[in-house]
Steps between C-alpha positions, in 0.01 A plus 500: 500500500641792702536420869607640835771301673476500879840596639390538864158367596497645851294368790179463298441626147195391304324582175167674568223663300141584593440140612248231406174629646181301445622148580434481875201270444751244370739552792740726308610820672565836340876551553624812315712794617434589864550871430274535197532881469880468492477233229268713290710814533825317418337356189364837395845657526649211299244552224310177573139410558421537870462124550825389334708258706781645712749377757406535867795494740495462877734696731833422331423595138643317200729542198427402140675515163283554187616343173372805309492867587189585695327780686464408867330653803569410862226621736302399807738474796777759477844357425833581334494421128807451281579397144841329481581662834405853389223664707179570305160637594259309721134533404571630150564339158866413440673346200672166561732399213510139382722298732511764775401411857207683655527474879215596732660508843353424842191698595577815697131576557222246468533130413423425135649656190355457151709471183313571176659456157385639167292224340436330834598151610339212312550161669231246410166608655304265727122554513544837334771637728880497516502551876681271741275366778718389789226302675369296206819491294320624188688724260876545469706392799680759714811605313845357563842617388552405137130479408381663179169683460361574149459865402207624296524714189608851588253786443549668165492857630736691726407500868436858624702602804289689757635780716376339822326177595271468806629176649337445842735446792501198729244534780619620840171362634266257326135599531271225370124565452303191603150376433412272791384146423415243395606331828530795739235339723757234584683769703407689816398866494823573684697325226330710231584817694858379532524435126389852413678694777827318575827561321643188336839462333602335173658164581827389338312179413292684239527397135305504172239269654414721793597796713540359850468728799641523850280638775210411730319174436133508406277310743254248358131516598451134412704182487501233235617460145381689197451298179732606221350785296600740224758769566532830315786744448532718811327253734617535862528144621561435869697181573508335845760746636244779457724731291338628180642397162408707193484282189701635206521393135634145546246411770315166501150501354351311796572488872363382832584784739238772551526820295426795726496754217625588153744779413393702198714417201609857426692506831699183438769651273638688802525167685740381229749767608454485879823380663503286816425707808281757324188585699172355368160648583175335398218751450140374483310647204214255462 
Protein backbone atom coordinates (compact mmCIF):
# COMPACT_ATOMS: atom_id res chain seq x y z
CA UNK A 1 0.00 0.00 0.00
CA UNK A 2 1.18 3.55 -0.77
CA UNK A 3 1.92 5.57 2.35
CA UNK A 4 3.06 8.95 3.62
CA UNK A 5 6.12 8.83 5.85
CA UNK A 6 6.17 11.46 8.58
CA UNK A 7 9.52 13.25 8.43
CA UNK A 8 8.66 16.02 10.91
CA UNK A 9 5.52 15.62 12.99
CA UNK A 10 5.57 19.11 14.50
CA UNK A 11 3.91 20.11 17.76
CA UNK A 12 0.63 18.32 17.02
CA UNK A 13 -0.38 16.74 13.73
CA UNK A 14 -3.40 14.48 13.52
CA UNK A 15 -5.50 12.74 10.89
CA UNK A 16 -8.95 14.34 10.64
CA UNK A 17 -12.04 14.00 8.48
CA UNK A 18 -15.64 15.13 9.07
CA UNK A 19 -15.70 13.31 12.43
CA UNK A 20 -17.92 10.65 13.97
CA UNK A 21 -21.20 12.47 14.58
CA UNK A 22 -24.15 10.55 16.00
CA UNK A 23 -22.45 8.64 18.82
CA UNK A 24 -22.80 11.09 21.71
CA UNK A 25 -25.52 8.95 23.32
CA UNK A 26 -22.81 6.31 23.80
CA UNK A 27 -20.29 8.80 25.18
CA UNK A 28 -18.34 9.16 21.93
CA UNK A 29 -17.51 12.69 20.79
CA UNK A 30 -17.41 14.00 17.25
CA UNK A 31 -13.71 14.87 16.75
CA UNK A 32 -13.01 15.85 13.12
CA UNK A 33 -11.18 18.84 11.62
CA UNK A 34 -11.67 22.00 13.69
CA UNK A 35 -11.69 24.18 10.57
CA UNK A 36 -14.20 22.24 8.49
CA UNK A 37 -14.38 24.75 5.60
CA UNK A 38 -10.59 24.60 5.23
CA UNK A 39 -10.69 20.79 5.17
CA UNK A 40 -13.41 20.77 2.54
CA UNK A 41 -11.69 23.32 0.32
CA UNK A 42 -8.31 21.56 0.54
CA UNK A 43 -9.99 18.29 -0.46
CA UNK A 44 -11.83 19.92 -3.33
CA UNK A 45 -8.58 21.34 -4.71
CA UNK A 46 -6.91 17.93 -4.36
CA UNK A 47 -9.72 16.28 -6.32
CA UNK A 48 -11.14 14.42 -3.31
CA UNK A 49 -14.56 14.05 -1.77
CA UNK A 50 -15.10 16.87 0.71
CA UNK A 51 -14.98 14.52 3.71
CA UNK A 52 -11.75 12.68 2.83
CA UNK A 53 -9.24 12.46 5.68
CA UNK A 54 -6.47 15.08 5.79
CA UNK A 55 -3.66 16.09 8.12
CA UNK A 56 -4.36 18.86 10.63
CA UNK A 57 -1.25 20.60 11.96
CA UNK A 58 -0.97 22.96 14.91
CA UNK A 59 1.28 26.06 14.87
CA UNK A 60 4.54 24.43 13.74
CA UNK A 61 3.39 22.56 10.62
CA UNK A 62 4.81 19.21 9.54
CA UNK A 63 6.79 17.49 6.79
CA UNK A 64 5.91 14.24 4.99
CA UNK A 65 7.37 12.06 2.25
CA UNK A 66 4.92 10.18 -0.04
CA UNK A 67 6.02 6.82 -1.45
CA UNK A 68 4.23 7.62 -4.73
CA UNK A 69 3.76 10.84 -6.63
CA UNK A 70 0.72 12.71 -5.39
CA UNK A 71 -1.19 15.95 -5.75
CA UNK A 72 -1.16 17.83 -2.45
CA UNK A 73 -2.79 20.99 -1.12
CA UNK A 74 -1.73 22.89 1.99
CA UNK A 75 -4.41 25.32 3.22
CA UNK A 76 -6.01 26.66 6.38
CA UNK A 77 -3.39 28.62 8.33
CA UNK A 78 -0.99 30.41 6.00
CA UNK A 79 2.52 28.99 5.96
CA UNK A 80 5.59 28.54 3.75
CA UNK A 81 5.35 25.36 1.66
CA UNK A 82 8.28 23.60 0.00
CA UNK A 83 8.92 20.41 -1.93
CA UNK A 84 12.49 19.17 -1.36
CA UNK A 85 13.35 22.69 -0.22
CA UNK A 86 11.89 24.40 -3.30
CA UNK A 87 9.10 26.92 -2.57
CA UNK A 88 5.70 25.95 -3.99
CA UNK A 89 2.23 27.46 -3.78
CA UNK A 90 0.25 27.55 -0.55
CA UNK A 91 -3.49 26.99 -0.96
CA UNK A 92 -3.21 25.50 -4.44
CA UNK A 93 -2.63 21.98 -5.86
CA UNK A 94 1.04 21.07 -6.20
CA UNK A 95 2.72 17.94 -7.52
CA UNK A 96 4.89 16.04 -5.03
CA UNK A 97 7.09 13.39 -6.70
CA UNK A 98 7.54 9.99 -5.07
CA UNK A 99 10.16 10.25 -2.34
CA UNK A 100 10.15 14.06 -2.22
CA UNK A 101 9.55 15.88 1.08
CA UNK A 102 6.54 18.17 1.33
CA UNK A 103 7.13 20.63 4.17
CA UNK A 104 4.37 22.84 5.56
CA UNK A 105 6.21 25.35 7.73
CA UNK A 106 5.10 27.15 10.89
CA UNK A 107 1.87 29.11 10.63
CA UNK A 108 2.40 32.76 9.76
CA UNK A 109 -1.31 33.58 10.16
CA UNK A 110 -3.77 31.44 12.07
CA UNK A 111 -3.05 28.20 13.95
CA UNK A 112 -4.00 25.08 11.98
CA UNK A 113 -2.95 24.08 8.49
CA UNK A 114 -4.60 21.29 6.51
CA UNK A 115 -2.73 18.95 4.16
CA UNK A 116 -4.91 17.13 1.62
CA UNK A 117 -3.55 14.47 -0.74
CA UNK A 118 -5.11 13.09 -3.90
CA UNK A 119 -6.95 9.93 -2.85
CA UNK A 120 -7.12 11.03 0.79
CA UNK A 121 -5.63 9.34 3.83
CA UNK A 122 -7.01 5.91 4.70
CA UNK A 123 -5.98 4.68 8.17
CA UNK A 124 -8.39 2.15 9.65
CA UNK A 125 -11.71 3.88 10.48
CA UNK A 126 -13.19 3.72 13.99
CA UNK A 127 -16.98 4.05 14.25
CA UNK A 128 -17.09 5.32 10.69
CA UNK A 129 -14.40 7.99 10.98
CA UNK A 130 -10.63 8.21 10.58
CA UNK A 131 -10.39 11.21 12.91
CA UNK A 132 -8.13 11.31 15.94
CA UNK A 133 -9.98 12.22 19.16
CA UNK A 134 -7.46 13.53 21.68
CA UNK A 135 -9.80 13.23 24.66
CA UNK A 136 -11.07 9.67 24.16
CA UNK A 137 -8.06 8.28 22.31
CA UNK A 138 -10.23 6.93 19.49
CA UNK A 139 -8.83 6.92 15.97
CA UNK A 140 -5.19 7.16 14.92
CA UNK A 141 -2.78 8.55 17.50
CA UNK A 142 -1.16 11.96 16.98
CA UNK A 143 1.64 11.51 14.49
CA UNK A 144 5.28 11.05 15.44
CA UNK A 145 8.44 11.23 13.36
CA UNK A 146 8.79 8.03 11.36
CA UNK A 147 5.09 7.11 11.36
CA UNK A 148 3.47 5.99 8.13
CA UNK A 149 -0.07 6.90 7.05
CA UNK A 150 -1.80 4.93 4.24
CA UNK A 151 -2.73 6.85 1.08
CA UNK A 152 -5.94 6.20 -0.81
CA UNK A 153 -6.21 5.56 -4.53
CA UNK A 154 -5.50 8.73 -6.47
CA UNK A 155 -8.34 10.29 -8.50
CA UNK A 156 -8.32 9.17 -12.11
CA UNK A 157 -8.74 12.62 -13.63
CA UNK A 158 -6.47 15.65 -13.66
CA UNK A 159 -7.11 18.18 -10.92
CA UNK A 160 -8.09 21.59 -12.41
CA UNK A 161 -5.98 24.52 -11.23
CA UNK A 162 -8.12 27.58 -10.41
CA UNK A 163 -6.96 31.14 -10.99
CA UNK A 164 -7.74 32.20 -7.41
CA UNK A 165 -9.00 30.49 -4.27
CA UNK A 166 -10.99 32.32 -1.54
CA UNK A 167 -9.20 31.08 1.57
CA UNK A 168 -10.49 33.02 4.61
CA UNK A 169 -7.87 34.76 6.73
CA UNK A 170 -7.32 34.20 10.43
CA UNK A 171 -9.68 36.31 12.55
CA UNK A 172 -8.38 39.58 13.98
CA UNK A 173 -11.37 39.42 16.34
CA UNK A 174 -13.51 36.38 17.11
CA UNK A 175 -17.23 37.17 17.16
CA UNK A 176 -19.25 34.22 18.45
CA UNK A 177 -23.08 34.21 18.19
CA UNK A 178 -24.58 32.65 21.32
CA UNK A 179 -27.94 31.17 22.19
CA UNK A 180 -28.30 31.54 25.96
CA UNK A 181 -29.07 28.43 28.01
CA UNK A 182 -29.68 25.83 29.15
CA UNK A 183 -28.18 26.95 32.50
CA UNK A 184 -28.05 30.74 32.13
CA UNK A 185 -30.31 31.06 35.19
CA UNK A 186 -27.38 29.83 37.26
CA UNK A 187 -25.75 33.24 36.59
CA UNK A 188 -26.66 36.75 37.68
CA UNK A 189 -28.12 39.30 35.26
CA UNK A 190 -24.88 41.22 35.61
CA UNK A 191 -22.92 38.12 34.59
CA UNK A 192 -25.06 37.69 31.46
CA UNK A 193 -24.48 41.34 30.55
CA UNK A 194 -20.77 40.82 31.11
CA UNK A 195 -20.73 37.76 28.86
CA UNK A 196 -22.33 39.63 25.97
CA UNK A 197 -20.60 43.01 26.36
CA UNK A 198 -17.09 42.35 27.68
CA UNK A 199 -14.05 41.65 25.53
CA UNK A 200 -12.38 38.33 26.31
CA UNK A 201 -9.11 37.01 24.90
CA UNK A 202 -8.14 33.58 23.57
CA UNK A 203 -6.11 31.81 26.24
CA UNK A 204 -2.85 30.00 25.38
CA UNK A 205 -4.38 27.02 27.24
CA UNK A 206 -6.86 26.45 24.42
CA UNK A 207 -6.75 23.16 22.49
CA UNK A 208 -8.93 20.84 20.40
CA UNK A 209 -11.11 20.17 23.44
CA UNK A 210 -12.02 23.76 24.14
CA UNK A 211 -11.26 27.40 23.48
CA UNK A 212 -10.42 28.85 26.88
CA UNK A 213 -10.79 32.56 27.49
CA UNK A 214 -9.17 35.22 29.62
CA UNK A 215 -11.29 38.04 30.94
CA UNK A 216 -13.88 38.92 33.60
CA UNK A 217 -15.32 36.07 35.63
CA UNK A 218 -19.04 35.34 35.43
CA UNK A 219 -20.82 35.60 38.78
CA UNK A 220 -23.06 32.72 39.85
CA UNK A 221 -26.65 33.38 40.95
CA UNK A 222 -26.75 30.14 42.92
CA UNK A 223 -24.35 27.85 44.72
CA UNK A 224 -24.21 24.09 44.68
CA UNK A 225 -23.27 21.36 42.26
CA UNK A 226 -24.91 20.55 38.97
CA UNK A 227 -25.39 16.85 38.14
CA UNK A 228 -23.44 15.75 35.10
CA UNK A 229 -25.43 16.31 31.90
CA UNK A 230 -24.94 16.13 28.15
CA UNK A 231 -22.67 18.61 26.40
CA UNK A 232 -22.91 19.69 22.77
CA UNK A 233 -20.41 21.17 20.32
CA UNK A 234 -20.14 24.91 20.98
CA UNK A 235 -21.37 24.72 24.59
CA UNK A 236 -19.97 27.53 26.76
CA UNK A 237 -19.16 25.85 30.03
CA UNK A 238 -18.20 27.98 33.02
CA UNK A 239 -15.80 26.28 35.46
CA UNK A 240 -15.26 27.51 39.05
CA UNK A 241 -12.88 30.31 37.95
CA UNK A 242 -15.79 31.92 36.08
CA UNK A 243 -14.02 32.19 32.69
CA UNK A 244 -16.02 30.81 29.76
CA UNK A 245 -14.75 27.77 27.87
CA UNK A 246 -16.15 27.07 24.39
CA UNK A 247 -16.27 23.33 23.69
CA UNK A 248 -14.68 22.31 20.39
CA UNK A 249 -14.61 19.01 18.50
CA UNK A 250 -12.82 16.84 21.08
CA UNK A 251 -15.02 18.00 23.97
CA UNK A 252 -16.43 15.56 26.54
CA UNK A 253 -20.00 14.42 25.98
CA UNK A 254 -21.02 15.08 29.60
CA UNK A 255 -20.01 17.61 32.23
CA UNK A 256 -20.97 19.04 35.60
CA UNK A 257 -20.30 22.77 35.23
CA UNK A 258 -23.20 24.98 34.08
CA UNK A 259 -23.49 25.84 30.39
CA UNK A 260 -24.42 29.50 30.07
CA UNK A 261 -24.98 29.34 26.32
CA UNK A 262 -24.12 27.59 23.06
CA UNK A 263 -22.12 29.07 20.18
CA UNK A 264 -23.65 28.37 16.79
CA UNK A 265 -21.66 25.75 14.93
CA UNK A 266 -21.08 27.83 11.80
CA UNK A 267 -18.93 30.25 13.84
CA UNK A 268 -16.62 27.63 15.30
CA UNK A 269 -14.32 27.22 12.27
CA UNK A 270 -12.96 30.71 12.93
CA UNK A 271 -12.16 29.64 16.51
CA UNK A 272 -9.84 26.98 15.06
CA UNK A 273 -7.62 29.73 13.64
CA UNK A 274 -7.77 32.26 16.50
CA UNK A 275 -4.31 32.65 18.03
CA UNK A 276 -3.77 33.33 21.76
CA UNK A 277 -4.53 36.94 22.63
CA UNK A 278 -7.15 37.47 19.92
CA UNK A 279 -10.20 39.35 21.18
CA UNK A 280 -13.36 37.27 21.70
CA UNK A 281 -16.85 38.79 21.75
CA UNK A 282 -19.94 36.78 22.61
CA UNK A 283 -23.07 38.13 20.93
CA UNK A 284 -26.49 36.98 22.18
CA UNK A 285 -28.77 35.90 19.34
CA UNK A 286 -31.33 33.78 21.15
